[in-house]
Every structure is written in structure tokens, then in C-alpha cells.
C-alpha positions in Angstrom: 159.4 -36.8 -147.5 159.6 -34.5 -144.5 157.5 -34.9 -141.4 155.6 -31.7 -142.5 154.6 -33.3 -145.7 153.4 -36.5 -144.0 150.9 -34.6 -141.9 147.2 -34.7 -142.9 147.6 -30.9 -143.2 147.6 -29.9 -146.9 151.0 -28.1 -147.3 151.8 -29.0 -150.9 149.9 -28.5 -154.1 146.7 -30.6 -153.8 145.2 -29.8 -157.1 146.9 -29.0 -160.4 147.3 -25.4 -161.5 146.5 -24.2 -164.9 150.0 -25.0 -166.1 149.8 -28.6 -164.9 146.4 -29.8 -166.2 146.1 -31.8 -169.4 149.8 -31.9 -170.1 152.0 -34.6 -171.7 154.1 -36.8 -169.4 157.2 -38.8 -170.3 155.3 -42.1 -170.2 153.5 -41.1 -173.3 150.2 -40.4 -171.8 148.1 -37.3 -171.4 146.9 -36.5 -167.9 143.3 -35.8 -167.7 142.4 -32.4 -166.3 142.0 -32.6 -162.5 138.9 -31.0 -161.0 139.7 -28.5 -158.4 139.1 -29.5 -154.8 136.7 -27.6 -152.6 138.2 -25.4 -149.9 136.3 -23.7 -147.1 138.4 -20.7 -146.3 137.8 -19.0 -142.9 138.2 -15.2 -143.3 138.9 -12.9 -140.5 138.2 -9.8 -142.6 138.0 -8.6 -146.2 141.5 -7.0 -146.3 143.3 -10.1 -145.1 141.3 -12.3 -147.5 142.4 -10.4 -150.6 145.9 -11.7 -151.1 144.9 -15.2 -149.9 142.0 -15.5 -152.3 144.1 -14.2 -155.1 146.6 -17.0 -154.5 144.1 -19.8 -154.0 141.3 -19.1 -156.5 142.9 -20.9 -159.4 144.0 -23.8 -157.3 140.8 -24.5 -155.4 137.0 -24.0 -155.6 137.0 -21.5 -152.8 134.2 -20.6 -150.5 135.0 -17.8 -148.1 133.5 -18.5 -144.6 133.0 -15.3 -142.6 132.8 -16.4 -139.0 134.1 -14.0 -136.4 132.2 -13.9 -133.1 135.3 -12.2 -131.6 134.2 -8.9 -133.3 132.3 -7.9 -130.2 130.9 -4.6 -131.4 128.0 -5.2 -133.8 128.5 -2.0 -135.8 132.2 -3.0 -136.4 131.1 -6.5 -137.3 128.8 -5.2 -140.0 131.5 -2.9 -141.4 133.9 -5.8 -141.8 131.2 -8.0 -143.2 130.4 -5.3 -145.8 134.1 -5.0 -146.7 134.3 -8.8 -147.2 131.3 -8.9 -149.5 132.5 -5.8 -151.4 135.9 -7.5 -152.1 134.4 -10.7 -153.3 131.9 -9.0 -155.6 134.7 -7.0 -157.3 137.0 -10.0 -157.5 134.3 -12.1 -159.1 133.5 -9.4 -161.6 137.2 -9.3 -162.6 137.4 -13.0 -163.0 134.2 -13.8 -164.9 134.7 -17.0 -166.9 137.9 -17.9 -165.0 136.9 -18.6 -161.4 134.2 -17.6 -158.9 134.6 -17.4 -155.1 131.5 -18.2 -153.0 130.5 -16.6 -149.7 129.2 -18.3 -146.6 128.5 -16.6 -143.3 128.5 -18.2 -139.8 126.3 -17.2 -136.9 127.2 -14.0 -135.3 127.1 -14.6 -131.6 129.7 -12.6 -129.7 128.3 -14.1 -126.4 130.0 -17.4 -127.5 133.3 -15.6 -127.7 132.9 -14.2 -124.2 132.0 -17.6 -122.9 134.9 -19.3 -124.6 137.4 -16.7 -123.3 136.0 -16.2 -119.8 138.8 -15.7 -117.3 141.3 -14.5 -120.0 140.0 -10.9 -120.2 143.4 -9.5 -119.0 145.6 -11.7 -121.2 148.0 -9.8 -123.4 147.4 -9.7 -127.2 148.8 -12.9 -128.7 148.4 -14.8 -125.4 146.1 -17.6 -124.3 142.9 -15.7 -125.1 143.9 -15.4 -128.7 144.7 -19.1 -129.0 141.2 -19.8 -127.7 139.8 -17.5 -130.2 141.7 -19.1 -133.1 140.4 -22.5 -132.0 136.8 -21.3 -131.8 136.9 -20.0 -135.3 138.8 -22.8 -136.8 136.7 -25.4 -135.1 133.5 -23.9 -136.5 135.2 -23.8 -139.9 136.1 -27.5 -139.7 132.7 -28.4 -138.5 131.0 -26.5 -141.3 133.4 -27.9 -143.9 132.5 -31.4 -142.8 128.8 -30.8 -142.9 128.9 -29.0 -146.3 131.1 -31.5 -148.2 134.3 -29.5 -148.4 137.4 -31.6 -148.5 139.8 -28.9 -147.1 139.5 -26.0 -144.7 141.9 -23.2 -144.1 142.1 -19.6 -142.7 143.4 -16.2 -143.8 144.6 -15.6 -140.2 148.2 -16.5 -141.1 148.6 -13.6 -143.5 148.8 -11.1 -140.6 152.2 -10.4 -139.1 150.5 -10.1 -135.7 149.2 -13.7 -135.8 151.2 -16.8 -134.6 151.4 -19.1 -137.6 152.8 -22.0 -135.6 149.8 -21.9 -133.2 147.4 -21.6 -136.1 149.1 -24.6 -137.8 148.9 -26.8 -134.7 145.3 -26.0 -134.1 144.3 -26.6 -137.7 146.1 -29.9 -137.9 144.5 -31.1 -134.7 141.1 -30.3 -136.0 141.8 -31.9 -139.4 142.4 -35.2 -137.6 139.4 -34.7 -135.5 137.0 -34.1 -138.4 138.7 -36.3 -141.0 139.6 -33.4 -143.3 142.7 -31.7 -144.6 143.9 -28.4 -143.3 145.5 -26.0 -145.7 148.6 -25.4 -143.7 150.2 -22.3 -145.2 151.8 -19.2 -143.8 150.3 -16.7 -146.1 152.4 -13.8 -144.9 155.3 -15.3 -146.8 156.1 -14.0 -150.3 154.9 -10.5 -149.2 151.4 -11.8 -148.5 150.6 -9.1 -146.0 152.1 -6.3 -148.2 150.0 -7.6 -151.1 146.9 -7.5 -148.9 147.5 -3.9 -148.2 147.9 -3.1 -151.9 144.7 -5.0 -152.8 142.8 -3.3 -150.0 143.7 0.1 -151.5 142.8 -1.1 -155.0 139.3 -2.2 -153.9 138.9 0.7 -151.5 138.2 -1.6 -148.5 137.7 -0.6 -144.9 140.8 -1.6 -142.9 140.3 -1.9 -139.1 143.0 -0.8 -136.6 142.4 -3.5 -134.0 141.9 -7.2 -134.1 138.3 -7.5 -133.1 137.4 -8.0 -129.5 137.0 -5.2 -127.0 140.1 -6.4 -125.2 142.3 -5.9 -128.3 141.5 -2.2 -128.3 143.7 -1.7 -125.2 
């Protein structure tokens, strides 16, 4: 077993897929179907969530958690929120009787983002300010997962080629230990995850933003 697999972070399959449940094993016993575990999945936006939800919906009972105080313009926030809900409604319509993804929204308080990142206004994209932003969103996700009975939390952030997977992984695993949860530690950009998110965004006619979210990322 590798050091990666030993971590509390959930990197391997944690619930059986449709092909693994109720099958016959060499010991002569049938394995009982395993109930899917609950996952609170932080979503940065509708487009990024598309490919991630598609991958995870059969494996977990997914609740998408839209929490993004970093989107500092309220009108922009509402556009992205609308795209997120639009995708989930269409996805659930297509998967009636198979799976259903739930939606949960965190408080929208951009002032908390400004407070968290004070002094880092001039940092370059991908620098210390972004790490503080990742932690703020993942920490709220972990806290919410703990309070709402979800066993696992994760994020769609890693599907973007512009986001530092290693940093996201480290923050998520630290918070998993802090809150006594598992972190779904996966780099969703692998296996053409980002490309697939672009395809699905076009399919569902979703609004795709051209900057990360905060006013500083427009520069």
C-alpha cells in the first residue's frame, strides 16, 4: 500500500460501482449491495461541476455545495449560481430512476473573502491569495459536511488546468483530519476531465465565465 493510499483522503473507490455490487466472489458467497456513501461536493461553478458530477454520481450520493464568496461581483455570482442549478436540473431529468444529485448553497458573503485575503491583493494568480481562497471554501465545505452528516467532502476545483491540484490535495487532507472526515482526493483534470467539462457545458448551454471569480483575477 502506498503512502497516498494510507492517508485519510479518499483516493480509491470507497463505494462499489454498479458492476461490483451484488456479485459472486470466489469464496462462494454473494456480496450484499453496498449503499452509496454520501459526498458533499464543493462546486466552484456549473461548468466545472459537469464532468465531475458525471463521474461521481453513480459512485456516491452527491450533494453539490455551491459556496463561493470569492465571486466578488454579485451579478456575476448570480449568473454562476443560475448555471449551476440549470445543469443539475437537466442532469437529474436525464437520470430519473438512476441517480439524483442534490443542491445546497452556502452563505454568500464576499466580505469574508476580502477579510481572509487582506494584504494579498497584489498577489499573482495562483499565488498565496488563491491558496487562502481554496482553504476558505474547503474549510466551509468540511464544516458543512460534518454538521450535515456527510462522510466525505470534495471539490470540483481540481478539474481546472489553472488550479494547483497538489495544493488542493494538501489543504483537503489537512481539513479531513481536523474534522474527522474523508477527503475525496482526486485530480479531476485527468482523463480529459477539463475537456469533458467544456463538452458538457456546450451540451447544456451553460454560461462559462472568463475569469476565476474575485476582482483581482480580472487583471
